[in-house]
C-alpha positions as CSV (number, residue, x, y, z in Angstrom):
1,M,61.4,84.4,122.1
2,V,62.2,85.6,118.6
3,G,62.2,82.8,116.0
4,L,65.3,82.1,113.9
5,S,63.5,83.0,110.7
6,R,62.9,86.5,112.1
7,M,66.6,86.8,113.2
8,A,68.0,85.8,109.8
9,P,67.9,89.4,108.3
10,V,69.5,90.8,111.4
11,L,72.3,88.1,111.3
12,G,72.8,88.7,107.6
13,L,73.1,92.5,108.1
14,A,75.6,91.8,110.9
15,A,77.7,89.6,108.6
16,V,77.7,92.3,105.9
17,L,78.8,94.9,108.3
18,V,81.6,92.8,109.6
19,L,82.8,91.9,106.1
20,S,82.4,95.4,104.7
21,G,84.7,97.1,107.4
22,C,82.6,99.6,109.2
23,G,84.0,103.0,110.2
24,S,86.3,105.4,108.5
25,A,89.9,106.5,108.8
26,A,91.9,109.6,107.8
27,P,92.2,110.0,104.0
28,S,95.5,109.0,102.4
29,A,97.4,110.6,99.6
30,P,96.7,108.3,96.6
31,T,99.2,107.8,93.9
32,G,98.1,108.6,90.4
33,S,94.7,110.0,91.3
34,S,93.1,113.4,91.7
35,G,91.4,112.9,95.1
36,P,91.8,111.2,98.5
37,S,90.5,107.8,99.4
38,S,89.1,106.7,102.7
39,A,90.0,103.3,104.1
40,P,87.7,101.9,106.8
41,A,89.1,101.5,110.2
42,S,90.6,98.2,111.2
43,P,87.7,95.8,112.0
44,T,90.1,93.5,113.9
45,G,92.2,96.3,115.5
46,A,92.9,96.4,119.2
47,T,91.0,98.1,121.8
48,A,92.3,99.8,124.9
49,S,91.3,96.9,127.1
50,Q,93.6,94.6,125.0
51,G,96.6,96.8,125.6
52,A,96.9,98.6,122.3
53,T,94.9,101.3,120.5
54,P,94.8,101.5,116.7
55,G,95.4,104.8,115.0
56,P,96.7,106.4,111.8
57,T,100.4,106.6,111.5
58,V,102.1,109.8,110.2
59,G,104.5,109.2,107.4
60,T,104.7,107.4,104.0
61,V,103.7,103.8,103.6
62,A,105.7,101.7,101.1
63,V,103.7,99.2,99.2
64,D,105.2,96.7,96.7
65,L,102.7,93.9,96.0
66,V,102.2,91.6,93.0
67,F,98.8,90.0,92.4
68,S,98.7,87.1,90.0
69,G,96.3,84.4,88.9
70,A,92.6,85.3,88.3
71,R,93.3,89.0,88.9
72,S,96.8,90.2,87.9
73,F,98.2,93.6,88.6
74,V,100.9,95.4,90.6
75,A,100.2,97.6,93.6
76,K,103.3,99.7,94.1
77,G,103.6,103.1,95.7
78,S,103.0,105.1,98.8
79,A,99.2,105.2,98.8
80,G,97.0,103.5,101.4
81,Q,96.6,103.9,105.2
82,C,98.7,102.3,107.9
83,N,96.7,101.7,111.1
84,L,99.2,100.6,113.7
85,G,98.1,99.7,117.2
86,R,100.2,101.2,120.0
87,D,100.4,100.6,123.7
88,S,100.2,103.3,126.4
89,S,103.9,104.1,126.0
90,G,103.5,104.6,122.2
91,A,105.3,101.5,121.2
92,V,103.8,99.7,118.1
93,K,102.2,96.4,119.0
94,L,99.8,95.7,116.1
95,F,100.2,96.0,112.3
96,G,97.3,97.3,110.2
97,F,96.9,98.5,106.6
98,G,94.1,99.4,104.2
99,A,93.8,100.6,100.6
100,T,91.2,100.9,97.8
101,E,90.8,101.1,94.0
102,V,91.6,104.8,94.2
103,D,94.9,104.0,95.8
104,Y,95.9,101.2,93.4
105,P,93.9,100.4,90.2
106,G,92.7,96.8,90.3
107,L,92.4,96.6,94.1
108,G,88.7,97.0,94.1
109,Q,86.5,98.1,97.0
110,G,89.1,97.5,99.7
111,F,92.2,95.5,100.7
112,Y,92.8,95.3,104.5
113,I,95.3,93.5,106.7
114,D,95.0,93.5,110.4
115,E,97.2,91.8,113.0
116,N,95.0,89.7,115.3
117,T,94.6,90.8,118.9
118,L,93.5,87.6,120.6
119,A,96.1,85.8,122.7
120,T,95.2,82.5,120.9
121,A,95.8,84.2,117.5
122,K,99.1,85.9,118.5
123,D,101.4,86.7,115.5
124,T,98.7,86.1,112.9
125,A,97.0,88.5,110.6
126,T,93.7,88.6,108.7
127,I,93.6,89.7,105.1
128,K,90.2,90.9,103.8
129,W,90.0,91.8,100.2
130,L,86.6,93.1,98.8
131,V,87.1,93.1,95.0
132,D,83.5,94.0,94.1
133,G,79.9,93.3,95.1
134,T,80.2,89.6,94.4
135,T,83.9,88.7,95.0
136,G,85.8,88.8,98.2
137,F,88.6,87.0,100.0
138,L,89.2,86.3,103.7
139,E,92.3,84.6,104.9
140,T,94.3,84.3,108.1
141,L,98.1,84.2,107.9
142,A,100.3,82.6,110.5
143,K,103.5,84.4,109.4
144,G,104.8,87.5,107.7
145,I,104.5,90.2,110.3
146,A,107.9,91.8,111.3
147,P,108.9,91.7,114.9
148,D,108.5,95.5,115.2
149,H,104.9,95.2,113.9
150,K,105.6,97.9,111.2
151,S,105.8,95.8,108.1
152,M,104.5,92.6,106.6
153,T,105.8,90.3,103.9
154,L,103.1,88.4,101.9
155,D,103.4,85.2,99.9
156,V,99.9,83.7,100.0
157,D,97.2,82.3,97.8
158,L,93.8,83.9,98.4
159,V,91.0,81.5,97.5
160,S,87.3,82.2,97.1
161,S,85.4,81.5,93.9
162,E,88.8,82.2,92.2
163,T,92.4,82.1,93.3
164,V,94.8,85.0,93.4
165,H,98.4,84.8,94.6
166,V,99.7,87.9,96.5
167,S,103.4,88.4,97.1
168,G,105.5,91.4,98.3
169,T,105.8,93.8,101.2
170,I,104.0,96.6,103.0
171,A,106.1,98.8,105.3
172,C,104.6,101.5,107.6
173,P,106.6,104.4,109.0
């Protein structure tokens, strides 16, 4: 039997991997930058056994978000990556979006929204915002996803060691 003290580094690594969003997705066309960005794949995205498979969506995302409070800036444009989960017929069943500092200055290491897949968490979404190596936010929202799962309206306070209010919309094609 392995002692708890020997498992702590492994558990810590697992937590870092979960919070850092493992994987990679197709590059997006950033606004106002000279190179592509890469948004990690949806860590809470669906799997085939749950009835939907995540995948990049072809088309232009429309982002119009205002961040206020401890970190104030506007993220507006067509940069970022939609990652919509689809069922076997191709119908959209899950909303997902990710963007980084390259996409929107001020955003930091990554801003990710994923509609939750568990039946007990139906119609909720998780926001994960990794600002830098020491600041991050993790919040579950119980509203805001459109019935067609292609857009989301935000009006939420993200609280960690500081508070940031995020309002606006993200619409995927």
